[in-house]
KOLMI-722083 format. One record per residue: residue number from 1; x, y, z of N, C-alpha, C in turn. Coordinates in steps of 0.001 Angstrom, whole numbers, always signed. Example, Ala and Ser with C-alpha at 12.3 -4.5 7.8 and 13.67 -1.06 7.14 Angstrom:
BEGIN
SITE, 1, +13190, -5690, +7800, +12300, -4500, +7800, +13200, -3300, +7800
SITE, 2, +12850, -2250, +7080, +13670, -1060, +7140, +12900, +30, +7870
This chain:
BEGIN
SITE, 1, -21757, +21291, +77586, -20698, +22127, +77050, -20754, +23540, +77622
SITE, 2, -21865, +23907, +78164, -22012, +25261, +78686, -21107, +25505, +79881
SITE, 3, -20817, +24467, +80653, -20001, +24633, +81848, -18507, +24578, +81565
SITE, 4, -18096, +24385, +80297, -16674, +24266, +79949, -16082, +25624, +79611
SITE, 5, -14770, +25722, +79849, -14088, +26923, +79387, -13828, +26788, +77881
SITE, 6, -13382, +27858, +77263, -13239, +27901, +75804, -12265, +26848, +75289
SITE, 7, -11156, +26647, +75966, -10155, +25687, +75502, -10683, +24258, +75583
SITE, 8, -11325, +23904, +76680, -11888, +22562, +76830, -12977, +22316, +75790
SITE, 9, -13805, +23311, +75534, -14858, +23206, +74528, -14247, +22983, +73144
SITE, 10, -13177, +23718, +72839, -12480, +23579, +71557, -11915, +22167, +71408
SITE, 11, -11237, +21670, +72442, -10668, +20322, +72390, -11738, +19272, +72158
SITE, 12, -12887, +19393, +72842, -13966, +18420, +72692, -14534, +18466, +71278
SITE, 13, -14693, +19660, +70722, -15255, +19780, +69368, -14299, +19186, +68327
SITE, 14, -13017, +19426, +68478, -12025, +18869, +67545, -12016, +17352, +67671
SITE, 15, -12030, +16844, +68882, -12042, +15407, +69103, -13286, +14772, +68469
SITE, 16, -14453, +15393, +68657, -15693, +14892, +68059, -15595, +14899, +66533
SITE, 17, -15016, +15952, +65970, -14887, +16063, +64509, -14020, +14927, +63961
SITE, 18, -12879, +14692, +64611, -11962, +13646, +64165, -12622, +12278, +64297
SITE, 19, -13349, +12063, +65383, -14019, +10772, +65583, -15109, +10524, +64541
SITE, 20, -15833, +11568, +64159, -16940, +11370, +63229, -16488, +11338, +61769
SITE, 21, -15484, +12098, +61381, -15065, +12147, +59976, -13827, +11294, +59690
SITE, 22, -13126, +10861, +60702, -11936, +10047, +60494, -10680, +10892, +60406
SITE, 23, -9571, +10275, +60765, -8297, +10997, +60822, -7793, +11370, +59429
SITE, 24, -7920, +10457, +58453, -7415, +10731, +57103, -8133, +11903, +56457
SITE, 25, -9451, +11910, +56567, -10229, +12997, +55963, -9893, +14330, +56634
SITE, 26, -9714, +14300, +57951, -9364, +15515, +58687, -8003, +16044, +58230
SITE, 27, -7023, +15150, +58078, -5685, +15578, +57639, -5726, +16141, +56224
SITE, 28, -6523, +15523, +55329, -6657, +16048, +53958, -7265, +17440, +53974
SITE, 29, -8266, +17640, +54812, -8916, +18946, +54898, -7928, +20002, +55415
SITE, 30, -7207, +19643, +56463, -6252, +20602, +57023, -5147, +20944, +56020
SITE, 31, -4718, +19946, +55236, -3688, +20197, +54227, -4222, +21094, +53114
SITE, 32, -5501, +20959, +52791, -6067, +21767, +51699, -6252, +23230, +52096
SITE, 33, -6494, +23486, +53389, -6700, +24879, +53800, -5426, +25534, +54310
SITE, 34, -4358, +24749, +54467, -3087, +25314, +54951, -2542, +26284, +53912
SITE, 35, -2088, +27429, +54363, -1550, +28392, +53400, -264, +27862, +52774
SITE, 36, -141, +28050, +51493, +1090, +27620, +50834, +2136, +28697, +51065
SITE, 37, +3171, +28332, +51780, +4209, +29278, +52160, +5373, +29134, +51191
SITE, 38, +5763, +30228, +50576, +6913, +30216, +49680, +8191, +30406, +50458
SITE, 39, +9270, +30484, +49738, +10568, +30674, +50382, +10753, +32142, +50721
SITE, 40, +11326, +32380, +51867, +11652, +33744, +52260, +13059, +34078, +51767
SITE, 41, +13429, +35337, +51870, +14787, +35738, +51489, +15821, +35019, +52336
SITE, 42, +15506, +34825, +53618, +16429, +34111, +54503, +16643, +32670, +54059
SITE, 43, +15565, +31996, +53621, +15685, +30624, +53126, +16588, +30579, +51896
SITE, 44, +16408, +31526, +50998, +17193, +31563, +49757, +18660, +31848, +50067
SITE, 45, +18917, +32756, +51008, +20305, +33043, +51390, +20964, +31808, +52007
SITE, 46, +20236, +31085, +52859, +20790, +29871, +53462, +21132, +28832, +52406
SITE, 47, +20287, +28693, +51391, +20528, +27702, +50339, +21709, +28077, +49448
SITE, 48, +21897, +29365, +49200, +22914, +29811, +48242, +24147, +30418, +48902
SITE, 49, +24230, +30357, +50231, +25367, +30958, +50933, +26650, +30170, +50670
SITE, 50, +27737, +30868, +50499, +29069, +30287, +50388, +29987, +31107, +51289
SITE, 51, +30849, +30424, +52043, +31776, +31137, +52929, +32718, +31991, +52098
SITE, 52, +33227, +31425, +51011, +34035, +32160, +50043, +33366, +31999, +48685
SITE, 53, +33088, +33089, +48016, +32391, +33029, +46733, +33385, +33216, +45590
SITE, 54, +33126, +32530, +44496, +33924, +32640, +43288, +33168, +33547, +42312
SITE, 55, +33729, +34703, +42019, +33034, +35694, +41190, +32715, +35142, +39804
SITE, 56, +33649, +34394, +39209, +33408, +33854, +37867, +32262, +32850, +37871
SITE, 57, +32209, +31997, +38884, +31125, +31012, +38966, +29786, +31713, +39190
SITE, 58, +29787, +32789, +39981, +28555, +33538, +40202, +28104, +34254, +38936
SITE, 59, +29057, +34743, +38139, +28707, +35435, +36897, +28080, +34479, +35884
SITE, 60, +28497, +33204, +35900, +27936, +32219, +34977, +26477, +31917, +35303
SITE, 61, +26117, +31996, +36577, +24747, +31690, +36981, +23857, +32906, +36759
SITE, 62, +22713, +32685, +36128, +21784, +33779, +35851, +20666, +33872, +36873
SITE, 63, +20633, +32981, +37858, +19493, +32963, +38773, +19539, +34166, +39715
SITE, 64, +18364, +34659, +40020, +18279, +35807, +40913, +18662, +35418, +42339
SITE, 65, +18507, +34121, +42694, +18874, +33675, +44026, +20386, +33820, +44247
SITE, 66, +21173, +33422, +43252, +22630, +33527, +43356, +23044, +34995, +43377
SITE, 67, +22384, +35821, +42564, +22702, +37253, +42562, +22402, +37874, +43929
SITE, 68, +21290, +37469, +44555, +20941, +38007, +45866, +21964, +37554, +46910
SITE, 69, +22377, +36288, +46877, +23376, +35784, +47818, +24708, +36504, +47617
SITE, 70, +25054, +36771, +46352, +26296, +37493, +46047, +26240, +38919, +46593
SITE, 71, +25089, +39566, +46447, +24931, +40931, +46945, +25082, +40970, +48467
SITE, 72, +24503, +39980, +49152, +24640, +39885, +50607, +26106, +39640, +50975
SITE, 73, +26778, +38739, +50258, +28175, +38410, +50528, +29061, +39647, +50365
SITE, 74, +28773, +40462, +49360, +29579, +41663, +49121, +29437, +42686, +50241
SITE, 75, +28342, +42635, +50988, +28135, +43576, +52089, +28853, +43166, +53371
SITE, 76, +29339, +41920, +53430, +30021, +41445, +54631, +31438, +41997, +54704
SITE, 77, +31949, +42135, +55912, +33310, +42635, +56130, +34201, +41430, +56387
SITE, 78, +35153, +41210, +55483, +35912, +39961, +55471, +37349, +40104, +55962
SITE, 79, +37589, +41059, +56859, +38933, +41172, +57411, +39116, +40204, +58580
SITE, 80, +38166, +40196, +59509, +38195, +39295, +60654, +36924, +38454, +60674
SITE, 81, +37046, +37260, +61236, +35893, +36361, +61392, +35349, +36446, +62812
SITE, 82, +34139, +35963, +62973, +33569, +35706, +64288, +33420, +34199, +64420
SITE, 83, +33585, +33684, +65632, +33538, +32240, +65848, +32444, +31864, +66835
SITE, 84, +31757, +30785, +66548, +30780, +30188, +67453, +31466, +28979, +68070
SITE, 85, +31813, +29070, +69356, +32635, +28040, +69998, +31857, +27162, +70965
SITE, 86, +30568, +27031, +70810, +29790, +26225, +71750, +30153, +24740, +71662
SITE, 87, +30664, +24266, +70533, +31055, +22866, +70399, +32555, +22674, +70360
SITE, 88, +33306, +23529, +71057, +34769, +23500, +70962, +35378, +22201, +71471
SITE, 89, +34739, +21534, +72435, +35313, +20296, +72973, +35282, +19172, +71950
SITE, 90, +34370, +19235, +71006, +34286, +18231, +69939, +35068, +18674, +68704
SITE, 91, +35707, +19829, +68770, +36460, +20342, +67630, +35558, +21010, +66604
SITE, 92, +34368, +21411, +67013, +33419, +22037, +66098, +33323, +23524, +66411
SITE, 93, +34047, +24299, +65666, +34026, +25748, +65802, +33506, +26300, +64490
SITE, 94, +32402, +27017, +64551, +31830, +27619, +63346, +32335, +29036, +63185
SITE, 95, +32570, +29444, +61952, +33044, +30805, +61702, +32188, +31471, +60645
SITE, 96, +32102, +32781, +60772, +31369, +33575, +59786, +31997, +34959, +59713
SITE, 97, +31693, +35657, +58622, +32182, +37018, +58449, +31334, +37977, +59271
SITE, 98, +31873, +39159, +59527, +31166, +40159, +60323, +30213, +40982, +59468
SITE, 99, +29133, +41442, +60105, +28200, +42354, +59431, +28609, +43790, +59742
SITE, 100, +27974, +44729, +59083, +28306, +46135, +59286, +28067, +46557, +60740
SITE, 101, +26961, +46115, +61328, +26651, +46450, +62716, +27742, +45931, +63658
SITE, 102, +28239, +44726, +63415, +29284, +44151, +64262, +30605, +44887, +64089
SITE, 103, +30872, +45395, +62900, +32081, +46189, +62673, +31987, +47492, +63455
SITE, 104, +30817, +48143, +63421, +30629, +49389, +64171, +30785, +49176, +65670
SITE, 105, +30343, +48029, +66172, +30471, +47710, +67595, +31904, +47358, +67974
SITE, 106, +32728, +46988, +66988, +34100, +46568, +67256, +34216, +45081, +67521
SITE, 107, +33143, +44340, +67321, +33126, +42895, +67564, +34100, +42219, +66609
SITE, 108, +34970, +41382, +67155, +35921, +40643, +66338, +37220, +41374, +66093
SITE, 109, +37287, +42649, +66479, +38536, +43394, +66326, +38946, +44012, +67660
SITE, 110, +38022, +44723, +68309, +38309, +45338, +69601, +37590, +44611, +70743
SITE, 111, +36630, +43755, +70384, +35925, +42888, +71330, +36165, +41461, +70853
SITE, 112, +36249, +40521, +71784, +36543, +39124, +71463, +35672, +38611, +70303
SITE, 113, +36291, +37840, +69415, +35608, +37320, +68240, +34721, +36119, +68506
SITE, 114, +34699, +35606, +69746, +33762, +34546, +70104, +32396, +35200, +70275
SITE, 115, +31374, +34654, +69636, +30052, +35288, +69674, +29456, +35317, +71076
SITE, 116, +29923, +34455, +71977, +29371, +34401, +73328, +30207, +35172, +74346
SITE, 117, +31259, +35845, +73919, +32179, +36524, +74838, +32200, +38023, +74530
SITE, 118, +32313, +38837, +75574, +32374, +40289, +75373, +33661, +40889, +75931
SITE, 119, +34657, +40073, +76208, +35931, +40545, +76737, +36616, +41435, +75695
SITE, 120, +37243, +42505, +76146, +37935, +43405, +75222, +39374, +43687, +75651
SITE, 121, +39895, +42882, +76568, +41261, +43099, +77036, +42139, +41924, +76642
SITE, 122, +43396, +42225, +76366, +44421, +41226, +76030, +44024, +40356, +74841
SITE, 123, +43456, +40952, +73820, +43063, +40185, +72639, +44295, +39775, +71852
SITE, 124, +44239, +38568, +71300, +45339, +38054, +70476, +44788, +37721, +69104
SITE, 125, +45619, +37937, +68096, +45217, +37623, +66725, +45701, +36242, +66341
SITE, 126, +44843, +35495, +65677, +45180, +34170, +65154, +44891, +34174, +63664
SITE, 127, +45815, +33688, +62895, +45577, +33461, +61473, +45597, +31951, +61314
SITE, 128, +44466, +31409, +60923, +44349, +29956, +60943, +43648, +29424, +59712
SITE, 129, +43898, +28148, +59453, +43258, +27463, +58346, +41905, +26958, +58839
SITE, 130, +40831, +27414, +58219, +39481, +27015, +58591, +38978, +26001, +57579
SITE, 131, +38815, +24755, +58010, +38307, +23696, +57144, +36820, +23533, +57353
SITE, 132, +36074, +23434, +56265, +34622, +23336, +56368, +34064, +22550, +55182
SITE, 133, +32833, +22072, +55326, +32135, +21359, +54257, +31116, +22307, +53649
SITE, 134, +31099, +22354, +52317, +30155, +23224, +51632, +29743, +22547, +50332
SITE, 135, +28481, +22278, +50194, +27998, +21610, +48993, +28551, +20209, +48842
SITE, 136, +28775, +19518, +49965, +29313, +18164, +49921, +30794, +18090, +49605
SITE, 137, +31464, +19224, +49611, +32877, +19286, +49260, +33667, +19899, +50412
SITE, 138, +34824, +19314, +50746, +35669, +19853, +51809, +36464, +21029, +51266
SITE, 139, +36408, +22146, +51980, +37110, +23356, +51554, +37917, +23913, +52714
SITE, 140, +38889, +24751, +52400, +39741, +25403, +53395, +39833, +26885, +53078
SITE, 141, +39937, +27690, +54133, +40112, +29126, +53966, +41048, +29626, +55059
SITE, 142, +41925, +30541, +54722, +42808, +31161, +55690, +42088, +32386, +56245
SITE, 143, +41810, +32383, +57552, +41031, +33462, +58160, +41778, +34052, +59349
SITE, 144, +41416, +35292, +59698, +41978, +35966, +60867, +40891, +36072, +61925
SITE, 145, +41300, +35868, +63172, +40360, +35885, +64294, +41060, +36504, +65486
SITE, 146, +40389, +37423, +66186, +40937, +38024, +67407, +40091, +37580, +68582
SITE, 147, +40757, +36936, +69557, +40040, +36433, +70724, +40831, +36701, +71996
SITE, 148, +40128, +36630, +73126, +40764, +36792, +74431, +41504, +35490, +74783
SITE, 149, +42362, +35498, +75799, +43117, +34291, +76149, +42235, +33086, +76489
SITE, 150, +41109, +33312, +77184, +40218, +32193, +77534, +39642, +31549, +76273
SITE, 151, +39232, +32354, +75327, +38674, +31822, +74084, +39772, +31258, +73184
SITE, 152, +41002, +31754, +73339, +42132, +31181, +72612, +42379, +29742, +73026
SITE, 153, +42176, +29453, +74321, +42302, +28074, +74807, +41198, +27218, +74181
SITE, 154, +39984, +27761, +74120, +38878, +27022, +73485, +39174, +26758, +72015
SITE, 155, +39755, +27740, +71358, +40060, +27624, +69936, +41065, +26501, +69675
SITE, 156, +42017, +26331, +70582, +43068, +25315, +70432, +42844, +24113, +71345
SITE, 157, +41640, +23905, +71825, +41334, +22880, +72819, +41756, +21485, +72370
SITE, 158, +41404, +21095, +71170, +41729, +19742, +70707, +43229, +19527, +70595
SITE, 159, +43947, +20512, +70067, +45410, +20388, +69951, +46040, +20251, +71331
SITE, 160, +45570, +21067, +72282, +46123, +21000, +73634, +45851, +19642, +74269
SITE, 161, +44645, +19105, +74082, +44304, +17794, +74638, +45126, +16685, +73988
SITE, 162, +45350, +16773, +72672, +46169, +15772, +71983, +47596, +15793, +72508
SITE, 163, +48154, +16987, +72703, +49516, +17090, +73248, +49580, +16526, +74665
SITE, 164, +48542, +16816, +75465, +48497, +16311, +76833, +48449, +14783, +76843
SITE, 165, +47687, +14175, +75940, +47608, +12716, +75844, +48954, +12130, +75423
SITE, 166, +49631, +12785, +74466, +50951, +12316, +74029, +51950, +12352, +75180
SITE, 167, +51929, +13427, +75968, +52829, +13537, +77114, +52531, +12456, +78147
SITE, 168, +51239, +12196, +78372, +50838, +11161, +79328, +51321, +9788, +78864
SITE, 169, +51183, +9488, +77570, +51656, +8208, +77026, +53164, +8096, +77168
SITE, 170, +53870, +9185, +76928, +55328, +9190, +77056, +55738, +8927, +78500
SITE, 171, +55036, +9544, +79459, +55334, +9303, +80877, +55108, +7839, +81238
SITE, 172, +53987, +7274, +80760, +53689, +5869, +81039, +54736, +4952, +80427
SITE, 173, +55188, +5276, +79213, +56219, +4485, +78545, +57519, +4523, +79350
SITE, 174, +57870, +5685, +79862, +59104, +5817, +80650, +59016, +5026, +81956
SITE, 175, +57828, +5032, +82570, +57662, +4292, +83820, +57714, +2788, +83591
SITE, 176, +57173, +2318, +82477, +57175, +892, +82177, +58556, +408, +81755
SITE, 177, +59283, +1212, +81036, +60606, +839, +80528, +61630, +1897, +80948
SITE, 178, +62048, +1836, +82206, +63032, +2855, +82631, +64360, +2637, +81895
SITE, 179, +65035, +3707, +81611, +66315, +3544, +80911, +67289, +2791, +81823
SITE, 180, +68071, +1920, +81211, +69036, +1139, +81995, +70122, +2067, +82510
SITE, 181, +70527, +1822, +83762, +71532, +2700, +84362, +72891, +2397, +83756
SITE, 182, +73654, +3418, +83485, +74978, +3188, +82907, +75899, +2492, +83904
SITE, 183, +76763, +1687, +83409, +77737, +989, +84250, +78833, +1967, +84671
SITE, 184, +79258, +1844, +85920, +80333, +2769, +86365, +81651, +2419, +85669
SITE, 185, +82356, +3440, +85310, +83652, +3271, +84664, +84706, +3139, +85753
SITE, 186, +85517, +2121, +85669, +86526, +1908, +86693, +87909, +2047, +86133
């Protein structure tokens, strides 16, 4: 063992320990000394987050977790949304409200609302119905989003593809069944 580096020596010692005491006993020991990690504030916010919160429902709940999520929600700026468009081809566009830092930067109002885009010219506003699942329930919200023309195409990608398919089917139908030519009037 003297000729080994520290990592190789460590691996050999761990391997010897597991071989001599068995895998089950080793796993029990590791589980007993593992620090018990509680939930962080971020974990609690993720569990209690709602895209749109109902003040009356929040008032009925006495838990501090819901109060903390409500306090965070109240700090968000809900005039414009930001969109995550990495899954736009599958029709999966995620939206969220802006934070104070993003409002100061102009993100979503003077800079494109796509989180991956920094274009600030020719922005267009869209007011759209955002459908999402929350707590196992399908919900809808009317949101405003400002994006550049390239991201506007991404935002409407599925609709554009559906229209293109309909046009293609119509062309094929016309080619298969051409309209009969009118008879000349004599």
